[in-house]
C-alpha positions in Angstrom: 48.2 -18.0 -14.4 46.4 -15.4 -12.2 43.7 -16.8 -10.0 40.8 -14.5 -9.3 40.3 -13.7 -5.6 37.5 -15.7 -4.0 36.8 -13.0 -1.4 36.1 -9.5 -2.9 35.7 -6.3 -0.9 34.5 -2.8 -1.7 35.4 -0.5 1.2 32.9 2.2 2.1 33.7 3.8 5.5 30.8 4.5 7.8 28.4 2.1 6.0 27.2 -1.2 7.4 29.3 -4.1 6.2 27.5 -6.9 4.4 29.0 -10.3 3.6 27.4 -12.0 0.5 28.2 -15.7 -0.1 27.2 -17.5 -3.3 29.1 -19.7 -5.8 27.4 -18.0 -8.7 29.4 -14.9 -9.8 26.3 -13.5 -11.5 24.3 -13.6 -8.3 27.2 -11.9 -6.4 27.4 -9.2 -9.0 23.6 -8.6 -9.0 23.4 -8.3 -5.2 26.5 -6.2 -5.1 25.1 -3.8 -7.7 21.8 -3.6 -5.7 23.3 -3.0 -2.3 26.6 -1.1 -2.8 25.1 2.4 -2.6 23.9 1.8 1.0 26.4 -0.8 2.3 30.1 -1.8 2.3 30.0 -5.1 0.4 32.3 -8.1 0.9 31.6 -11.1 -1.4 32.8 -14.7 -1.0 32.4 -17.6 -3.4 32.1 -20.3 -0.8 31.6 -21.2 2.9 35.2 -21.6 3.8 36.1 -18.3 2.2 33.3 -16.6 4.1 34.5 -18.0 7.4 38.0 -16.6 6.6 36.4 -13.2 6.0 34.4 -13.4 9.3 37.7 -14.1 11.1 39.3 -11.0 9.7 36.5 -8.4 10.3 33.1 -7.6 11.7 29.9 -7.8 9.7 26.4 -6.4 10.2 24.7 -9.0 7.9 25.7 -12.3 6.4 23.6 -13.2 3.3 24.2 -16.7 2.1 23.0 -19.1 -0.6 22.0 -22.6 0.6 23.3 -24.9 -2.1 27.1 -24.4 -2.5 30.0 -26.8 -2.9 31.5 -27.8 0.4 29.9 -25.9 3.2 26.1 -25.5 2.7 24.4 -22.3 3.6 22.7 -23.5 6.7 26.0 -24.9 8.0 27.8 -21.7 7.2 25.2 -19.6 9.1 25.4 -22.0 12.1 29.2 -21.4 12.2 28.6 -17.7 11.7 26.4 -17.6 14.8 29.2 -19.1 16.9 31.8 -16.7 15.7 30.1 -13.3 15.4 26.8 -11.4 16.1 26.0 -10.6 12.4 22.4 -10.9 11.4 22.0 -14.0 9.2 19.8 -14.3 6.1 19.5 -17.5 3.9 18.4 -17.5 0.3 18.0 -20.3 -2.2 16.4 -21.3 -5.5 15.4 -24.7 -4.1 12.4 -25.5 -1.9 14.4 -27.4 0.8 12.3 -27.1 4.0 14.7 -29.2 6.0 17.6 -26.8 5.2 15.3 -23.9 6.4 14.5 -25.8 9.6 18.2 -26.4 10.3 19.0 -22.8 9.6 16.3 -21.6 12.0 17.3 -24.1 14.8 21.1 -24.0 14.4 21.8 -20.7 12.7 18.9 -18.8 14.2 18.5 -16.9 10.9 16.7 -13.6 10.7 14.9 -14.3 7.3 14.6 -16.8 4.5 14.3 -15.6 0.9 13.4 -17.7 -2.2 14.8 -17.1 -5.6 13.9 -15.2 -7.7 13.4 -12.1 -5.5 12.4 -8.6 -6.3 15.2 -6.1 -6.1 13.3 -3.6 -4.0 12.1 -6.3 -1.5 15.6 -7.7 -1.2 17.1 -4.3 -0.6 14.5 -3.5 2.0 15.1 -6.9 3.7 18.8 -6.3 3.9 18.3 -2.8 5.3 16.0 -4.2 8.0 18.5 -7.0 8.8 21.2 -4.3 9.2 18.9 -2.2 11.4 18.1 -5.4 13.5 21.8 -5.9 14.0 22.3 -2.3 15.1 19.4 -2.4 17.5 20.4 -5.8 18.9 23.9 -4.7 19.5 22.6 -1.5 21.2 20.3 -3.7 23.4 23.3 -5.8 24.5 25.3 -2.7 25.2 22.5 -1.5 27.5 22.7 -4.9 29.3 26.4 -4.5 29.7 25.9 -1.0 31.2 23.5 -2.5 33.7 26.2 -5.1 34.7 28.7 -2.3 35.1 26.3 -0.3 37.3 25.8 -3.4 39.5 29.6 -3.8 39.8 29.9 -0.3 41.1 27.8 -1.0 44.1 29.8 -1.7 47.3 27.1 -4.2 48.5 27.6 -7.8 47.7 24.9 -8.9 45.2 24.1 -12.2 43.6 21.2 -13.8 41.7 20.5 -17.5 41.7 18.3 -19.8 39.6 15.8 -22.4 40.9 18.6 -25.0 41.4 20.7 -22.6 43.5 23.3 -21.9 40.8 24.7 -18.4 40.5 23.2 -16.5 37.5 25.0 -13.2 38.1 27.1 -11.7 40.8 28.8 -8.4 41.3 32.5 -7.8 41.8 32.1 -7.1 45.5 30.7 -10.6 46.1 33.3 -12.4 44.0 36.1 -10.6 45.7 34.7 -11.4 49.2 34.8 -15.1 48.2 38.3 -14.8 46.8 37.3 -15.6 43.2 38.8 -13.5 40.4 36.0 -12.1 38.3 32.2 -12.5 38.7 31.9 -14.6 35.6 33.9 -17.5 37.2 31.0 -18.0 39.6 28.3 -18.3 37.0 26.6 -21.7 36.9 28.1 -22.9 40.3 26.6 -23.3 43.7 27.9 -22.1 47.1 29.1 -25.6 47.9 31.0 -25.9 44.6 32.8 -22.7 45.3 33.7 -23.3 49.0 32.7 -26.4 51.0 32.3 -25.0 54.5 29.6 -24.9 57.2 28.8 -21.3 56.2 28.5 -22.2 52.5 26.1 -25.1 53.4 24.0 -22.7 55.5 23.8 -20.2 52.7 22.9 -22.9 50.1 20.1 -24.4 52.3 18.6 -21.1 53.2 18.7 -19.9 49.6 16.9 -23.0 48.5 14.2 -22.4 51.2 13.8 -18.8 50.0 13.4 -20.0 46.4 11.0 -22.9 46.9 9.1 -21.7 50.0 8.9 -18.1 48.8 10.3 -16.9 52.2 12.1 -13.5 52.5 15.0 -12.5 54.5 15.0 -8.7 55.2 17.9 -6.8 56.6 19.1 -9.6 58.9 22.4 -8.8 60.5 25.0 -11.6 60.6 28.7 -12.3 60.3 30.1 -13.5 57.0 33.5 -15.0 56.5 35.5 -13.3 53.8 38.6 -14.4 51.7 41.1 -12.9 54.2 39.8 -15.2 56.9 38.2 -12.4 58.8 34.6 -11.9 59.5 32.4 -8.9 58.7 29.0 -7.8 59.8 26.6 -7.9 56.9 23.0 -6.8 56.6 21.4 -9.5 54.4 18.3 -9.3 52.2 17.2 -12.3 50.2 14.1 -12.0 47.9 12.5 -14.7 45.9 11.9 -14.0 42.2 8.7 -15.6 41.0 9.5 -18.6 38.9 13.2 -17.8 38.4 15.2 -18.0 41.7 16.3 -15.3 44.2 18.4 -12.1 44.6 20.6 -11.5 47.6 21.9 -8.2 48.7 24.5 -8.1 51.5 25.6 -4.8 52.9 28.8 -4.3 55.0 27.8 -2.7 58.4 31.1 -3.1 60.1 31.9 0.6 60.7 32.9 2.9 63.5 30.2 4.0 65.9 30.6 7.7 65.3 30.0 7.2 61.6 27.1 4.9 62.1 24.4 7.3 61.1 26.2 8.6 58.0 27.0 5.1 56.8 23.4 3.9 57.7 22.0 6.6 55.5 24.4 5.9 52.6 23.8 2.1 52.9 20.0 2.7 52.8 20.4 4.6 49.6 22.6 1.9 48.1 20.1 -0.7 49.2 17.2 1.0 47.5 19.3 1.8 44.5 20.2 -1.9 44.2 16.6 -2.8 44.4 15.8 -0.3 41.7 18.6 -1.8 39.6 17.1 -5.2 40.2 13.8 -4.1 38.7 15.7 -2.8 35.7 17.6 -6.0 35.3 14.4 -8.0 35.5 13.0 -6.0 32.6 10.3 -4.4 34.6 8.0 -1.9 32.8 9.2 1.8 32.8 6.2 2.9 34.8 7.0 0.4 37.6 10.6 1.6 37.7 9.5 5.2 37.8 7.1 4.7 40.6 9.7 2.9 42.7 12.3 5.6 41.9 9.9 8.3 43.3 9.3 6.3 46.5 13.1 5.8 47.0 13.9 9.5 46.5 11.1 10.7 48.7 12.3 8.5 51.6 16.1 8.8 51.2 16.2 12.5 50.4 13.3 13.6 52.7 11.8 15.5 49.9 8.4 17.1 50.0 7.7 16.8 46.2 9.3 14.4 43.7 8.4 13.7 40.1 9.7 12.1 36.9 8.7 13.9 33.7 9.2 13.1 30.0 9.3 15.9 27.4 6.7 15.6 24.6 6.8 18.3 21.8 8.8 20.5 24.2 6.3 20.3 27.0 7.0 18.2 30.2 4.5 15.5 31.1 4.5 13.8 34.5 5.0 10.0 34.6 5.2 9.5 38.3 5.2 11.4 41.6 3.8 14.6 42.9 4.5 18.3 42.1 4.7 20.3 38.9 7.8 20.6 36.6 7.8 24.4 36.6 8.3 24.8 40.3 11.1 27.3 40.9 11.9 26.2 44.5 12.0 29.8 45.7 10.6 28.9 49.1 12.9 26.0 49.7 15.5 23.7 48.0 15.4 22.0 44.7 17.5 19.5 42.7 17.1 17.9 39.3 18.9 15.4 37.0 18.4 14.7 33.3 17.0 11.4 31.9 18.7 10.7 28.6 17.7 8.2 25.9 20.8 8.0 23.8 24.1 9.6 24.3 23.3 13.1 25.7 19.9 13.4 24.0 17.4 14.5 26.6 14.3 12.4 27.1 13.0 14.0 30.4 14.2 14.9 33.9 13.8 13.9 37.5 13.2 16.7 40.1 12.9 16.8 43.9 12.3 19.7 46.2 11.8 20.3 49.9 10.0 23.2 51.7 12.7 23.8 54.3 15.7 25.9 53.1 18.3 23.3 53.8 20.1 22.7 50.4 20.7 19.2 49.0 24.2 18.0 49.8 26.7 16.8 47.2 26.1 13.2 48.3 22.3 13.6 47.9 22.7 15.2 44.5 24.9 12.3 43.5 22.4 9.8 44.7 19.7 11.6 42.6 22.1 11.3 39.6 22.5 7.5 40.2 18.7 7.0 40.3 18.4 9.1 37.1 21.0 6.8 35.5 19.0 3.7 36.3 15.8 5.3 34.9 17.8 6.4 31.8 18.9 2.8 31.2 15.3 1.5 31.3 14.3 4.3 28.9 17.0 3.3 26.5 16.0 -0.3 26.7 12.4 0.5 26.1 13.2 2.6 23.0 15.5 -0.1 21.7 12.7 -2.7 22.2 10.2 -0.6 20.4 12.5 0.0 17.5 13.2 -3.7 17.3 9.5 -4.6 17.4 8.8 -2.0 14.7 11.5 -3.5 12.5 10.0 -7.0 12.9 6.5 -5.8 12.1 7.8 -4.0 9.0 9.5 -7.2 7.8 6.4 -9.3 8.5 4.3 -6.7 6.6 6.6 -6.8 3.6 6.5 -10.7 3.6 2.7 -10.6 3.7 2.5 -8.2 0.8 4.9 -10.3 -1.2 2.7 -13.4 -0.6 -0.4 -11.4 -1.8 1.4 -10.3 -4.9 2.4 -13.9 -5.7 -1.1 -15.2 -5.2 -2.5 -12.4 -7.4 0.0 -13.2 -10.2 -1.1 -16.8 -10.1 -4.8 -16.0 -10.3 -4.2 -13.6 -13.1 -2.3 -16.2 -15.1 -5.1 -18.7 -15.0 -7.8 -16.1 -15.6 -6.0 -14.5 -18.6 -5.7 -18.0 -20.2 -9.5 -18.4 -19.8 -10.2 -14.9 -21.2 -7.9 -15.7 -24.2 -10.0 -18.7 -25.0 -13.3 -16.9 -24.6 -12.3 -13.8 -26.6 -10.6 -15.8 -29.3 -13.5 -18.1 -29.9 -15.9 -15.1 -29.8 -14.0 -13.6 -32.7 -14.7 -16.7 -34.8 -18.5 -16.3 -34.3 -20.6 -14.4 -37.0 -20.5 -10.7 -36.5 -23.4 -9.3 -34.5 -24.7 -8.1 -31.2 -24.0 -11.4 -29.5 -20.3 -11.3 -30.6 -20.0 -7.7 -29.4 -21.4 -8.5 -26.0 -19.0 -11.3 -25.5 -16.0 -9.3 -26.6 -17.0 -6.3 -24.5 -17.4 -8.6 -21.4 -14.0 -10.1 -22.1 -12.3 -6.6 -22.3 -14.0 -5.6 -18.9 -12.8 -8.9 -17.3 -9.2 -8.3 -18.6 -9.4 -4.7 -17.0 -10.5 -6.2 -13.7 -7.5 -8.6 -13.8 -5.2 -5.6 -14.5 -6.7 -3.8 -11.5 -6.1 -6.8 -9.3 -2.4 -6.8 -10.4 -2.2 -3.1 -9.8 -3.2 -3.4 -6.2 -0.8 -6.4 -5.8 2.0 -4.3 -7.2 2.6 -7.0 -9.8 1.8 -5.2 -13.0 4.0 -4.1 -15.9 4.6 -0.4 -15.8 3.8 1.3 -19.1 4.3 5.0 -19.4 2.0 6.5 -22.0 0.0 9.6 -22.7 -3.1 9.6 -20.5 -6.0 12.1 -20.6 -6.7 12.6 -16.9 -10.4 13.6 -17.4 -11.1 10.3 -19.2 -9.0 8.3 -16.7 -10.9 9.7 -13.7 -14.3 9.2 -15.3 -13.3 5.6 -16.1 -12.3 4.9 -12.5 -15.2 6.8 -10.9 -17.4 3.7 -10.6 -14.6 1.8 -8.9 -13.9 4.7 -6.5 -17.5 5.0 -5.5 -17.4 1.4 -4.4 -14.7 2.3 -1.9 -16.8 4.7 0.1 -19.8 4.1 2.3 -23.3 5.5 1.5 -23.0 8.3 4.1 -20.0 9.8 2.3 -20.6 11.9 -0.9 -18.0 11.6 -3.7 -17.9 14.6 -6.1 -15.8 14.4 -9.4 -15.0 17.6 -11.3 -13.1 17.5 -14.6 -11.4 20.3 -16.4 -12.9 22.1 -19.4 -10.1 21.2 -21.8 -8.1 18.0 -22.2 -5.4 17.3 -19.5 -2.7 15.1 -21.0 0.1 13.6 -18.9 2.6 10.7 -19.4 1.8 8.1 -16.7 1.1 4.4 -16.2 -2.7 4.0 -16.3 -2.8 1.2 -13.8 -0.6 3.1 -11.4 -2.9 6.1 -11.7 -5.8 4.0 -10.6 -3.8 2.8 -7.7 -3.0 6.4 -6.6 -6.7 7.4 -6.8 -7.8 4.3 -4.9 -5.2 4.8 -2.1 -6.1 8.5 -1.7 -9.8 7.9 -1.7 -9.5 5.0 0.8 -7.4 7.2 3.2 -10.0 10.0 2.8 -12.8 7.6 3.6 -11.0 6.4 6.8 -10.5 10.0 7.9 -14.2 10.8 7.8 -16.4 9.7 10.8 -19.9 10.2 9.3 -21.6 12.3 6.6 -18.5 13.7 5.0 -17.5 14.6 1.5 -14.6 13.6 -0.8 -13.8 15.8 -3.8 -11.7 14.7 -6.9 -10.7 17.5 -9.2 -8.8 17.6 -12.5 -7.2 21.0 -13.3 -4.5 22.8 -15.3 -1.6 24.6 -13.4 -0.4 27.1 -16.0 0.6 25.7 -19.4 3.3 23.2 -18.2 1.5 21.1 -15.6 -1.8 19.3 -15.1 -3.1 18.3 -11.7 -5.2 15.9 -9.7 -6.6 16.9 -6.2 -8.2 14.5 -3.7 -9.7 16.5 -0.8 -11.8 15.3 2.2 -13.7 16.9 5.1 -12.2 14.5 7.6 -10.4 14.9 10.9 -7.2 16.2 9.3 -3.5 15.4 10.0 -1.3 16.9 12.6 1.7 19.0 11.5 4.1 16.5 13.1 2.5 13.6 11.1 2.6 15.6 7.9 6.4 15.6 8.1 6.4 11.7 8.1 3.3 11.0 6.1 5.2 9.7 3.0 7.7 7.5 4.9 7.4 3.8 4.2 5.5 1.9 7.0 4.5 5.1 8.7 0.8 5.0 9.6 -1.6 6.7 12.1 -4.0 3.8 11.9 -4.2 1.1 14.6 -2.1 -2.1 14.2 -3.7 -4.4 11.6 -5.7 -1.6 10.0 -3.0 -0.2 7.7 0.3 -1.2 6.1 1.9 2.3 6.1 2.8 1.7 2.4 -0.1 3.4 0.5 1.1 7.0 0.6 4.7 6.0 0.2 3.7 4.0 -3.0 1.8 7.0 -4.3 4.8 9.3 -3.6 7.1 7.0 -5.5 4.8 6.6 -8.5 4.2 10.3 -8.9 8.0 11.1 -8.7 8.7 8.3 -11.2 6.4 10.0 -13.6 8.3 13.3 -13.0 5.6 15.0 -10.8 5.2 16.1 -7.2 2.8 15.1 -4.5 1.9 17.5 -1.7 -0.3 17.4 1.4 -2.2 20.2 3.0 -4.2 19.6 6.1 -5.8 21.2 9.1 -7.0 19.4 12.2 -10.8 19.3 12.3 -11.2 20.8 8.8 -9.8 18.2 6.3 -7.0 17.1 4.1 -6.0 17.8 0.5 -3.5 15.7 -1.5 -2.3 17.6 -4.6 -0.6 15.8 -7.6 1.1 17.9 -10.3 2.4 16.2 -13.5 4.2 17.6 -16.5 1.9 18.2 -19.5 2.6 15.5 -22.1 4.8 16.9 -25.0 3.9 13.9 -27.2 1.5 14.5 -30.1 -1.8 13.1 -29.2 -3.0 11.6 -32.5 -5.9 9.2 -32.9 -4.7 5.6 -32.9 -4.7 4.1 -36.4 -7.6 1.8 -37.1 -6.7 -1.8 -36.3 -6.5 -4.0 -39.4 -9.4 -6.5 -39.3 -9.1 -10.1 -40.3 -10.7 -9.4 -43.6 -8.0 -6.8 -44.5 -5.1 -9.2 -43.7 -3.5 -10.6 -46.8 -3.0 -14.3 -47.1 0.3 -15.1 -45.2 2.9 -17.8 -45.8 5.2 -19.5 -43.4 5.6 -22.4 -40.9 4.5 -21.8 -37.3 5.2 -24.0 -34.3 2.5 -23.2 -31.8 2.9 -24.4 -28.1 0.7 -23.8 -25.1 -0.2 -26.1 -22.2 -3.9 -25.0 -22.4 -5.3 -27.2 -25.2 -8.3 -24.9 -26.0 -5.8 -22.1 -26.7 -3.7 -24.4 -29.0 -6.9 -25.4 -31.0 -8.1 -21.8 -31.2 -5.0 -20.1 -32.5 -4.0 -23.0 -34.7 -7.3 -22.4 -36.5 -6.7 -18.7 -36.7 -3.2 -19.0 -38.1 -4.2 -21.7 -40.6 -7.1 -19.6 -41.8 -4.6 -16.8 -42.5 -2.5 -19.1 -44.6 0.2 -20.3 -42.3 1.3 -23.9 -42.0 0.8 -24.7 -38.4 2.3 -27.4 -36.1 0.5 -27.2 -32.8 0.9 -29.1 -29.5 0.1 -28.6 -25.8 3.4 -30.2 -24.8 6.8 -28.4 -24.8 8.6 -31.8 -25.1 6.6 -32.8 -28.1 7.2 -29.4 -29.6 10.9 -29.9 -29.4 10.5 -33.3 -31.1 8.6 -31.6 -33.9 11.3 -29.0 -34.3 13.9 -31.7 -34.7 11.9 -33.3 -37.6 11.0 -30.1 -39.5 14.5 -29.5 -40.9 14.7 -25.9 -42.3 11.0 -25.6 -42.6 10.3 -23.5 -39.5 9.8 -19.7 -39.6 8.4 -18.8 -36.1 7.9 -20.3 -32.7 4.9 -19.1 -30.7 5.2 -20.4 -27.2 3.6 -19.8 -23.7 6.3 -18.8 -21.1 5.2 -21.0 -18.2 4.7 -24.6 -18.9 5.3 -27.9 -17.0 8.7 -29.6 -17.2 10.2 -27.5 -20.1 9.4 -23.8 -19.9 8.9 -21.6 -22.9 12.2 -19.7 -22.7 14.2 -22.9 -22.4 12.2 -24.4 -25.3 13.0 -21.3 -27.4 16.8 -21.7 -26.7 16.7 -25.4 -27.8 14.6 -24.7 -30.9 17.0 -21.8 -31.9 19.9 -24.2 -31.6 18.2 -26.4 -34.2 16.9 -23.4 -36.4 19.1 -20.4 -35.9 16.9 -18.1 -38.1 13.6 -18.9 -36.4 11.7 -16.0 -34.9 10.3 -16.3 -31.3 7.1 -14.8 -30.0 6.5 -15.5 -26.2 3.0 -15.3 -24.6 2.0 -15.4 -21.0 -0.9 -15.0 -18.6 1.3 -13.2 -16.1 1.5 -9.5 -16.4 5.2 -9.1 -16.1 7.2 -9.3 -19.3 10.0 -11.9 -19.1 13.4 -10.3 -19.0 16.5 -12.0 -20.5 19.6 -9.8 -21.3 20.8 -12.4 -23.7 17.6 -12.5 -25.7 18.1 -10.7 -29.0 14.3 -10.8 -29.8 12.4 -9.7 -26.6 9.0 -10.2 -28.4 6.1 -10.6 -26.0 2.3 -10.9 -26.2 0.4 -10.6 -22.9 -2.8 -12.6 -22.5 -5.6 -12.1 -23.1 -5.0 -11.2 -26.8 -7.2 -11.6 -29.9 -6.6 -13.5 -33.0 -6.0 -10.3 -34.9 -3.4 -9.3 -32.4 -1.7 -12.6 -32.8 -1.7 -12.4 -36.6 -0.3 -8.8 -36.4 2.5 -9.8 -34.1 3.5 -12.8 -36.2 3.3 -10.8 -39.4 5.5 -8.1 -37.8 8.1 -10.6 -36.8 8.2 -12.1 -40.3 8.3 -8.6 -41.7 5.3 -9.1 -43.9 2.4 -6.7 -44.3 
C-alpha cells in the first residue's frame, strides 16, 4: 500500500518559499492554488512534519492552522521561532483567544487570521509577510555589516550595559584580553574575564562612568595585554544615557618619528569610531550627517564639506557648506558616493580645499570610510521606512476587513426588516398608501446595497447598464459628497450608452473619483462628469476637476495599491486601485491626465454592450398566478418573516409547514414522509444553519428542492450543491412565489 507524502513541495526557483501547515487537505489545496503563482509552496499535514521541513530548508513564511493533531499551531510557531527567522502567521476557524495570546507571546507571530478568509485578503497578507521577512533579514544584514565595520578598527572598543556587562566588543579588544572571538565576552564583566587589579580598576571606573555620568576623554595609561606586556593606550569612556557606556582605547605605543603620522591617523579612527557609535545607537540620519561633516572638516583640513542626496536627478544638500557643482579648479577636491542598496547611488559626500595641495591616498580612503558609515545609516533608514509602510498597509487591510464584516452584519438585519415591511405592504389593499410603502422599501434596499458596495462586500453582477441613466440615478448621492463651494456639472450623451458592468461597482467608481476630485480642490472649484461615445465600439465616462493636479512622478504610481498623496489617516490608498481593478474586470481601461495647477481628468472607456437591450417582461402579478400545489417547509429565525410568507404561500395554494427553528424544521421533515416538495430556508440561523439543514432534509427526502434565502449580499457557494438556488433579501411575495414555481417547474 502506498502512503501519500505528508510533506509536499512545488519547486519554483527565485520565488519566496512558503510553508503551509494544516491537517485538512482541502485547506492545503485551496491555499496552494491561491499562492502558487507568486510563491514556492511547501505543504505539511502536521506540526512534526513541518518541523522536519524547516530542518531541511529555509522559508520566508510559515502559515499554520491552530487546531491540529499532535503539535498545535501556536506550539509549532513557537518552535519555528527558535529554529529559523521565517515570518509566522496563525489561522484558525475557532475563536480561541488563549491560543492567540500564546502565539503572540511565544511565537511572536506576524498576523492572526480567522476562517473563513477572503482569497484576495489572504494573498495580500502572505505577500506582506514575505516582504516583512525580506526587509527584516535585510535589516539584520545591515547590523552585521556595522559589526564587521567595528571589527576592522584597530582601536579596542567595547560597550557595556548598566550592570557593567559587555554588550558588544570588537576583535581588537577580545584579542588584547586573550579571548577567542568577541562573542565570548558578551554578558560577562571585567572581573569574570580576568580577576586582576587592573580588571577591578576598569570595572569600578566603568560603573562610575555609567551611574555618575562622568566622562573619560583621551586619557593616556598603560594597559596589560594577553602577552604579558603593557601598551600605552589613549582611553575614552562615554556614558550612554539610560543604557551603559562605550569605551574606545587607542594604541599610542609608536616610534617618536612616526608620532605625528600615527597621531593623525588615530584621530581619524577615533572620530570614525565615534561616528560608527552614532550609527550603532540608531541615531537619526541628519545627526550622523552633521557629525560626519564636522569630522571631515577637522581631519582633512577642508574648506568646504557637504553631504548631498539626489532627488529627481538634482543634488540637495543635507549637511555642511558649499555647493555640489563646485569644480575645484582653484584648489583640490575629493568625493565619495553614498549608496542605498548594492551599488545604487543615493547621494555623495564631497570635500574641497582652496590650497592646491591634493588629497593623499590615506585622506581619500578616510573619506571613503566615512561615506561607508553614512551609507549604512541610509540603508537602515530605507529598510525601516519600508518595514513601517508594510505594517501600515497590513493594519489598513485589517481595518477595511473589519468594516466590511460590520457592514455585512448590518445589511443582514436591515434586509430582514425590509423583507417584513415590503411583504406585509403587498398584502394591503392596492392604493397610494401601498405604493408609498413599497417605494420606500425599494429605496432603503438600494441604500443597503450602496453600504455594501463601499464595504466591498456586495455580489458582483455584470449586466447591461445604460450609463446616462446610471449617472443620473447616482447624481444626488454624488452631490452629497462635495461641499457647497464646489460646483458639480453632469453631462449625458444624446443617445443611449450601453455597457456591461456591475451597477453597484459603477457607483463605487463614481464616488471614489468625485471624492478624490473634491479633495484636490481648495475652494470654489468645479467637477465635471460626462457620458460620451468613443466611436462605435466604446462608451466612456469622464470625471474632471479644476484642482491642484498630480505630478508626473505620482501619475506613474497613482493606481498602485496603498499609494496615496494624502496625509497619514486621510486616505487608504485603495480607492483608485479598486477603480482600476473594477474597470479592467469589465473589459475597459482607466486613464489619468493631469497638469499641476490646472486640474485632473480620469477617463473610463468600456466596450459597448453587444447584448440586445429589450424591455424586461412584465412581472406576473399575484392575480395572474395560477393556483399552485405542493408541500413547502418554510424556515427562518425571524418569526414575522415566517408568518408573512407562510400566508403568501398558503394563499397561492401550497400546503405550508412553517417554523422559526431549524431544529424543529428537521423534526417536521422526519414526520412528513414523502410529502415534501420544497424547503425554503434562511442561510444563517442559530445552532443549525440553513445549508446544514438542507443536507439533513435531503438525506430524508432526496427529491426535495431547496431555495436558500439570506439578508447577506453574498451568495453562498458550495461546489457540492447541485441546486445553487438563492433569493436575496429583501424580496417580495411575488418573487418568492415565482422562485418556488420555477423550482417545481410549474407555470
